[in-house]
C-alpha positions as CSV (number, residue, x, y, z in Angstrom):
1,M,-98.2,164.7,-31.7
2,R,-98.0,167.8,-30.0
3,V,-94.6,170.1,-29.2
4,P,-93.1,168.5,-26.3
5,R,-92.9,170.8,-23.2
6,F,-89.4,171.0,-21.8
7,P,-87.3,169.6,-20.4
8,L,-87.4,166.8,-22.4
9,K,-85.4,163.5,-21.1
10,V,-83.2,161.8,-23.9
11,F,-82.7,158.1,-23.1
12,F,-79.4,157.0,-25.0
13,D,-77.6,153.9,-24.9
14,G,-74.0,155.3,-23.5
15,S,-72.3,152.4,-24.8
16,C,-73.2,152.9,-28.4
17,I,-70.4,155.4,-29.9
18,V,-72.8,156.5,-32.5
19,C,-75.7,157.0,-30.0
20,A,-74.1,158.7,-27.4
21,T,-71.9,161.1,-29.9
22,E,-75.1,162.3,-31.3
23,I,-76.7,162.8,-28.2
24,E,-73.7,164.5,-26.8
25,H,-73.9,166.9,-29.9
26,Y,-77.5,168.1,-29.2
27,V,-77.0,168.5,-25.3
28,R,-73.5,170.7,-26.2
29,K,-75.8,172.8,-28.6
30,D,-78.7,173.2,-26.1
31,L,-77.9,176.4,-24.4
32,D,-81.3,176.4,-22.6
33,D,-80.8,173.3,-20.4
34,K,-84.1,172.1,-22.5
35,L,-82.7,168.6,-22.7
36,M,-81.5,166.1,-20.2
37,A,-79.6,163.2,-21.2
38,I,-80.0,159.6,-19.4
39,D,-77.9,156.9,-20.1
40,I,-80.0,153.8,-20.3
41,S,-76.5,151.8,-20.1
42,H,-75.6,152.9,-16.9
43,P,-75.8,150.3,-13.9
44,D,-78.2,152.7,-12.1
45,F,-80.5,153.4,-14.5
46,D,-84.3,151.9,-13.7
47,P,-86.9,151.7,-16.5
48,V,-89.8,151.0,-14.2
49,P,-90.6,154.7,-13.5
50,Y,-91.1,155.1,-16.9
51,Q,-93.1,152.0,-17.4
52,I,-90.8,150.9,-20.6
53,S,-88.8,148.0,-20.4
54,L,-85.1,147.9,-21.1
55,A,-85.3,146.1,-24.0
56,D,-87.6,148.6,-25.5
57,F,-85.4,151.7,-24.4
58,M,-82.7,149.6,-26.0
59,H,-84.4,148.8,-29.2
60,Q,-84.7,152.5,-30.0
61,L,-84.5,156.0,-28.8
62,Y,-87.0,157.5,-26.4
63,A,-87.8,161.1,-25.4
64,I,-90.3,161.7,-22.4
65,D,-91.6,165.6,-21.8
66,Q,-92.4,166.9,-18.7
67,D,-96.1,166.2,-19.1
68,G,-95.1,162.3,-19.8
69,Q,-95.8,162.7,-23.4
70,V,-93.3,159.7,-25.2
71,F,-91.6,160.2,-28.3
72,K,-89.8,156.9,-30.0
73,G,-87.3,156.5,-32.8
74,V,-87.5,159.1,-35.2
75,D,-90.4,160.9,-33.4
76,S,-87.8,161.4,-30.7
77,F,-85.1,163.4,-33.2
78,W,-88.1,165.6,-33.8
79,A,-88.8,166.2,-30.3
80,I,-85.2,167.1,-29.3
81,W,-85.0,169.3,-32.6
82,Q,-87.6,171.2,-31.1
83,A,-85.8,172.4,-28.4
84,F,-83.8,174.7,-30.8
85,P,-85.0,177.8,-32.7
86,T,-87.1,177.1,-35.8
87,S,-84.4,179.3,-37.7
88,T,-81.3,176.8,-36.8
89,V,-80.7,173.9,-38.8
90,Y,-82.5,171.6,-36.1
91,G,-85.7,173.6,-36.6
92,I,-85.5,173.4,-40.3
93,M,-84.9,169.7,-39.9
94,G,-88.1,169.2,-37.6
95,R,-90.2,170.7,-40.2
96,I,-88.7,168.8,-43.2
97,I,-88.9,165.5,-41.1
98,R,-92.7,165.8,-40.8
99,L,-93.3,165.8,-44.3
100,P,-95.2,162.8,-45.4
101,L,-92.7,161.1,-47.9
102,V,-89.5,162.6,-45.6
103,S,-91.2,160.7,-42.9
104,R,-91.6,157.4,-44.3
105,L,-87.9,157.3,-45.7
106,T,-86.4,158.5,-42.4
107,R,-88.3,155.9,-40.2
108,F,-87.3,153.1,-42.8
109,G,-83.8,154.5,-42.1
110,Y,-84.0,154.6,-38.8
111,W,-85.8,151.0,-38.7
112,L,-82.8,149.7,-40.6
113,F,-80.0,151.6,-38.1
114,A,-82.2,149.9,-35.1
115,R,-81.2,146.7,-36.1
116,V,-77.6,147.0,-36.8
117,R,-77.2,149.2,-33.8
118,P,-76.3,146.0,-31.6
119,Y,-73.2,145.4,-33.6
120,L,-71.8,149.0,-33.9
121,P,-68.3,149.5,-31.9
122,K,-68.9,150.1,-28.4
123,R,-67.6,152.6,-26.3
124,H,-64.4,151.5,-24.6
125,Q,-62.8,154.6,-23.0
126,C,-64.9,154.7,-20.0
127,E,-63.9,153.6,-16.8
128,S,-67.2,152.4,-15.6
129,G,-68.4,150.9,-19.0
130,T,-70.8,153.7,-19.7
131,C,-70.2,157.3,-20.3
132,S,-71.8,160.2,-18.9
133,I,-72.5,163.4,-20.9
134,H,-71.3,166.5,-19.7
135,K,-72.1,170.0,-21.0
136,S,-69.4,172.5,-21.0
137,K,-70.8,176.2,-21.1
């Protein structure tokens, strides 16, 4: 897997409070506009151009770079962390997550999270049923 070419489209479930909070955090930290958050729970979201089903998008986090390289699950987090300098916590986490034992553990942890995620609390404070992420600079 090669380092993503930015901008990186990050597909997240805006109705999932954990998912939206996590992606919102990264977008706010991204001062170079390398990350584009796309809410897959929004009624206008169309998965067809990406050749990934909505069910697959809902099952795990996806990120797609400028060249069309697809990152899924834990690999999406690694791709997101590449948007930040290597000297930051995210840069360090990006290196650590590639270590064989750590990689296996994080993949198992994410697999578990993906199974319980549908049962987590939903965001209800948004009028449309979905919440957009706005970057404040």
